[in-house]
N, C-alpha and C positions, 0 to 999 in steps of 0.2 A: 947432335941434332938440335940441342938448345942454341948453339951458336948460329945455326941456320935460321932459326926463328928470329934471333936478334938482328941478323943481317937483313932478313926480309922486312922486319919492322923499320929498320933504318931506310931501306930503299923506298918503302911505301911512304914513310914520313917525308923524305926528300921530294918525292913526286907530288905529294900533297902541297908542300910548301911552294913548289914551282907553279902548280896550277893556281893556287891562291894568289901568288905574286902576279901572274899574268892576268888574273881576273881583276885585280886591283889596279893594274897598270893603265888600263883603258879609261876608267873614270878619273884617275889622277891626271892623265894627259888632257882629258876634256876640261877638267877644273882649271888646270894651268892655262889652257887656251882661252877659256872664258875670262879668267883673271887678267890675262894680257890684253885681250880685246877690250875689257872694261877700262883698264888704265889708258889704253889708246883712245877710247871713247871720251874719257874725261879730258884728255888733252885736246881733243877736237872741240869739246864744249868750251874749254878755256880760250881757244883761238876764236871761236864764234863770239864769245863774250868780249874779247879784246877788240875785234872789228865792229861788233855791235854797239859798243859804247859811243861811237860816232853818230849813230842813228837812234840812240836810246832804246836798244834792244838787249835783253838779258835773259839767258836760260839759267835757271838755278842748277848748280852743280851739286848733285848728291849721288848716293850709291845707285839709285834706281835709274836716273837719267843716264849715268855713265854705263850702266848695264844695258839699257835699251840701245844706246848708240854702239856699244861694243858688240852686242849680239846681232843687231840688224844692219849695222854699217850705215851707209848713206841713207837708206830708207828710214833708219832710226832717227837720223838728224832731221830729215824732212818731217817725220812724224812729230818730233818735239817742237819744231818751228810752227807747224800747223796747230798743234795743241796750245802753244803759247798765244797765238793769234785768236783762237776760239775761246779760250778761257780768259 
């Protein structure tokens, strides 16, 4: 009888680990996607700054601007350009 309780505890423990693993998998995937898009956004800002040097245009490259471009994509680039001209 005691071994049955031990086996049941192991099964419940494994099921809990699987559920917790699945619960943490989704936010981790989202964080990785956001990080990848932010790095891609940073590269876009670098390209804009490279071509913008010919017309004296520069967007500062920092975590927030890369995050905006990485999250919003092309509208984020347009938003940063508009903000640069407004401020």
